[in-house]
C-alpha positions as a Markdown table, in Angstrom:
| # | Residue | x | y | z |
|---|---|---|---|---|
| 1 | Unk | 23.4 | 27.1 | 36.0 |
| 2 | Unk | 22.5 | 25.1 | 32.9 |
| 3 | Unk | 25.6 | 23.9 | 31.0 |
| 4 | Unk | 26.0 | 24.1 | 27.2 |
| 5 | Unk | 27.7 | 20.7 | 27.2 |
| 6 | Unk | 26.1 | 17.3 | 27.9 |
| 7 | Unk | 27.4 | 16.3 | 31.3 |
| 8 | Unk | 26.8 | 12.6 | 30.6 |
| 9 | Unk | 28.8 | 12.5 | 27.3 |
| 10 | Unk | 31.9 | 10.4 | 27.5 |
| 11 | Unk | 35.3 | 11.8 | 26.9 |
| 12 | Unk | 36.3 | 11.7 | 23.2 |
| 13 | Unk | 38.6 | 8.6 | 23.7 |
| 14 | Unk | 35.7 | 6.7 | 25.4 |
| 15 | Unk | 33.0 | 7.4 | 22.7 |
| 16 | Unk | 31.5 | 4.5 | 20.7 |
| 17 | Unk | 32.4 | 5.2 | 17.1 |
| 18 | Unk | 29.5 | 3.1 | 15.7 |
| 19 | Unk | 27.1 | 5.2 | 17.7 |
| 20 | Unk | 28.7 | 8.4 | 16.5 |
| 21 | Unk | 28.4 | 7.1 | 12.9 |
| 22 | Unk | 24.7 | 6.4 | 13.4 |
| 23 | Unk | 24.2 | 9.9 | 14.8 |
| 24 | Unk | 25.4 | 11.3 | 11.5 |
| 25 | Unk | 22.6 | 9.6 | 9.6 |
| 26 | Unk | 19.7 | 12.0 | 9.5 |
| 27 | Unk | 16.6 | 10.3 | 10.6 |
| 28 | Unk | 12.9 | 11.1 | 10.9 |
| 29 | Unk | 11.7 | 11.3 | 14.5 |
| 30 | Unk | 8.8 | 9.2 | 15.7 |
| 31 | Unk | 7.0 | 8.6 | 18.9 |
| 32 | Unk | 5.9 | 4.9 | 19.4 |
| 33 | Unk | 3.0 | 4.3 | 21.8 |
| 34 | Unk | 1.6 | 1.1 | 23.2 |
| 35 | Unk | -0.6 | -0.2 | 26.0 |
| 36 | Unk | -3.9 | 0.7 | 27.5 |
| 37 | Unk | -5.2 | 2.4 | 30.7 |
| 38 | Unk | -2.6 | 2.8 | 33.4 |
| 39 | Unk | -0.2 | 0.7 | 31.4 |
| 40 | Unk | 0.2 | 3.1 | 28.4 |
| 41 | Unk | 3.8 | 3.9 | 27.4 |
| 42 | Unk | 5.6 | 5.7 | 24.7 |
| 43 | Unk | 9.1 | 6.3 | 23.5 |
| 44 | Unk | 10.8 | 8.6 | 20.9 |
| 45 | Unk | 12.4 | 6.4 | 18.2 |
| 46 | Unk | 14.6 | 7.6 | 15.3 |
| 47 | Unk | 16.2 | 4.3 | 14.5 |
| 48 | Unk | 13.6 | 2.5 | 12.4 |
| 49 | Unk | 12.8 | 1.4 | 8.9 |
| 50 | Unk | 9.7 | 0.4 | 7.0 |
| 51 | Unk | 9.9 | -2.5 | 4.5 |
| 52 | Unk | 7.4 | -2.3 | 1.7 |
| 53 | Unk | 5.4 | -5.4 | 0.8 |
| 54 | Unk | 2.1 | -7.2 | 1.5 |
| 55 | Unk | 2.1 | -6.9 | 4.4 |
| 56 | Unk | 4.5 | -4.0 | 5.0 |
| 57 | Unk | 6.7 | -4.3 | 8.0 |
| 58 | Unk | 8.4 | -1.9 | 10.4 |
| 59 | Unk | 11.6 | -2.5 | 12.3 |
| 60 | Unk | 12.2 | -0.4 | 15.5 |
| 61 | Unk | 15.5 | -0.2 | 17.4 |
| 62 | Unk | 14.4 | -0.1 | 21.0 |
| 63 | Unk | 16.3 | -0.7 | 24.3 |
| 64 | Unk | 15.3 | -4.0 | 25.9 |
| 65 | Unk | 15.1 | -2.3 | 29.3 |
| 66 | Unk | 12.4 | 0.2 | 28.1 |
| 67 | Unk | 8.7 | -0.1 | 28.9 |
| 68 | Unk | 8.0 | 0.0 | 25.2 |
| 69 | Unk | 10.0 | -3.2 | 24.6 |
| 70 | Unk | 7.8 | -5.0 | 27.1 |
| 71 | Unk | 4.5 | -3.4 | 26.2 |
| 72 | Unk | 4.7 | -4.1 | 22.4 |
| 73 | Unk | 5.1 | -7.8 | 23.1 |
| 74 | Unk | 2.6 | -8.0 | 26.0 |
| 75 | Unk | -0.2 | -6.1 | 24.1 |
| 76 | Unk | 0.7 | -7.3 | 20.6 |
| 77 | Unk | 0.2 | -3.9 | 19.1 |
| 78 | Unk | 1.7 | -0.4 | 18.8 |
| 79 | Unk | 1.5 | 2.8 | 16.9 |
| 80 | Unk | 4.3 | 4.7 | 15.2 |
| 81 | Unk | 3.6 | 8.5 | 15.0 |
| 82 | Unk | 5.7 | 10.7 | 12.7 |
| 83 | Unk | 6.7 | 14.0 | 14.4 |
| 84 | Unk | 6.7 | 17.5 | 12.8 |
| 85 | Unk | 9.3 | 20.0 | 13.6 |
| 86 | Unk | 6.9 | 21.8 | 15.9 |
| 87 | Unk | 6.7 | 18.6 | 18.0 |
| 88 | Unk | 10.4 | 18.7 | 19.1 |
| 89 | Unk | 9.4 | 19.4 | 22.7 |
| 90 | Unk | 7.0 | 16.5 | 22.8 |
| 91 | Unk | 9.8 | 14.2 | 21.3 |
| 92 | Unk | 12.1 | 15.3 | 24.1 |
| 93 | Unk | 9.4 | 14.4 | 26.7 |
| 94 | Unk | 9.0 | 10.9 | 25.2 |
| 95 | Unk | 12.8 | 10.5 | 25.0 |
| 96 | Unk | 13.0 | 11.3 | 28.7 |
| 97 | Unk | 15.0 | 14.4 | 28.1 |
| 98 | Unk | 12.3 | 16.9 | 29.3 |
| 99 | Unk | 10.2 | 16.6 | 32.4 |
| 100 | Unk | 6.5 | 15.8 | 32.2 |
| 101 | Unk | 5.0 | 16.0 | 35.7 |
| 102 | Unk | 2.1 | 13.5 | 35.9 |
| 103 | Unk | 3.4 | 11.2 | 33.2 |
| 104 | Unk | 4.2 | 11.1 | 29.5 |
| 105 | Unk | 0.6 | 11.6 | 28.3 |
| 106 | Unk | -0.2 | 14.7 | 30.4 |
| 107 | Unk | 1.5 | 17.0 | 27.8 |
| 108 | Unk | -0.4 | 15.7 | 24.7 |
| 109 | Unk | -3.9 | 14.9 | 23.7 |
| 110 | Unk | -4.4 | 11.1 | 23.2 |
| 111 | Unk | -7.3 | 8.8 | 22.6 |
| 112 | Unk | -7.3 | 5.0 | 23.2 |
| 113 | Unk | -7.4 | 2.5 | 20.4 |
| 114 | Unk | -7.0 | -1.2 | 20.0 |
| 115 | Unk | -3.3 | -0.5 | 19.0 |
| 116 | Unk | -2.6 | 1.8 | 22.0 |
| 117 | Unk | -2.8 | 5.5 | 22.6 |
| 118 | Unk | -3.3 | 7.7 | 19.5 |
| 119 | Unk | -1.5 | 11.0 | 19.8 |
| 120 | Unk | -4.3 | 13.0 | 18.1 |
| 121 | Unk | -2.1 | 16.0 | 17.1 |
| 122 | Unk | 0.2 | 13.9 | 15.1 |
| 123 | Unk | -1.4 | 13.0 | 11.8 |
| 124 | Unk | 1.0 | 10.5 | 10.2 |
| 125 | Unk | 0.8 | 7.0 | 11.8 |
| 126 | Unk | 1.4 | 3.3 | 11.3 |
| 127 | Unk | -0.9 | 1.0 | 13.3 |
| 128 | Unk | 1.1 | -2.2 | 13.8 |
| 129 | Unk | 0.7 | -5.7 | 15.1 |
| 130 | Unk | 3.7 | -7.1 | 17.0 |
| 131 | Unk | 5.5 | -10.0 | 15.2 |
| 132 | Unk | 8.9 | -10.5 | 16.9 |
| 133 | Unk | 11.6 | -8.9 | 19.0 |
| 134 | Unk | 15.2 | -9.8 | 19.3 |
| 135 | Unk | 18.0 | -8.4 | 21.5 |
| 136 | Unk | 21.0 | -7.5 | 19.4 |
| 137 | Unk | 24.1 | -5.6 | 20.4 |
| 138 | Unk | 23.1 | -3.1 | 23.2 |
| 139 | Unk | 19.6 | -2.7 | 21.8 |
| 140 | Unk | 16.9 | -4.8 | 20.4 |
| 141 | Unk | 14.8 | -4.9 | 17.3 |
| 142 | Unk | 11.0 | -5.0 | 17.4 |
| 143 | Unk | 9.3 | -6.0 | 14.2 |
| 144 | Unk | 5.7 | -5.2 | 13.5 |
| 145 | Unk | 3.3 | -5.8 | 10.7 |
| 146 | Unk | 1.7 | -2.6 | 9.4 |
| 147 | Unk | -2.1 | -3.0 | 9.7 |
| 148 | Unk | -3.1 | 0.5 | 8.8 |
| 149 | Unk | -1.5 | 3.7 | 7.5 |
| 150 | Unk | -2.6 | 7.3 | 7.9 |
| 151 | Unk | -0.6 | 10.0 | 6.1 |
| 152 | Unk | -1.1 | 13.8 | 5.8 |
| 153 | Unk | 0.5 | 16.5 | 3.8 |
| 154 | Unk | 3.5 | 16.7 | 6.2 |
| 155 | Unk | 6.0 | 19.2 | 4.9 |
| 156 | Unk | 8.1 | 20.0 | 8.0 |
| 157 | Unk | 9.2 | 16.7 | 9.6 |
| 158 | Unk | 11.4 | 16.6 | 12.7 |
| 159 | Unk | 14.8 | 15.3 | 11.9 |
| 160 | Unk | 17.4 | 13.8 | 14.4 |
| 161 | Unk | 21.0 | 14.5 | 13.5 |
| 162 | Unk | 24.2 | 14.5 | 15.7 |
| 163 | Unk | 22.3 | 14.3 | 19.0 |
| 164 | Unk | 19.9 | 17.1 | 18.2 |
| 165 | Unk | 16.6 | 17.9 | 16.5 |
| 166 | Unk | 16.6 | 19.9 | 13.2 |
| 167 | Unk | 14.3 | 21.0 | 10.4 |
| 168 | Unk | 14.6 | 19.2 | 7.0 |
| 169 | Unk | 14.5 | 22.6 | 5.3 |
| 170 | Unk | 15.4 | 26.0 | 6.6 |
């Protein structure tokens, strides 16, 4: 039987209030990819921000034990893909919440690039060069320089709010 509650959620008295606060900040959902060949990886990331300027920068909050943390520094490049609402199942796969027999990239069409795998069905992207990473708190921050931007007429972005995926508009 599948339970309606999250079996891994701590009891109310044991929950991290800073994390609960962060979960109440609606955020666009992205999938960040990096690597090449058999070393490709990706991760769903909602905690990020883009800083305008010349060059523009992106700051990603990523766990230091993830493959993405290592791959961005090792390869020196990565791609941030913005998800549409219809991509919520794909976001669950890259977040490790849904199974993907054969690996992350078996459920999505991708093409290699010098920045890493391009998820071809997702049209809004930042192509980034790795600058720095720093562990902070229980996470880490990866900073990249935005080398190239691709934007579409996205009207239905995937939003993360209170541990779930939602539409921006009904």
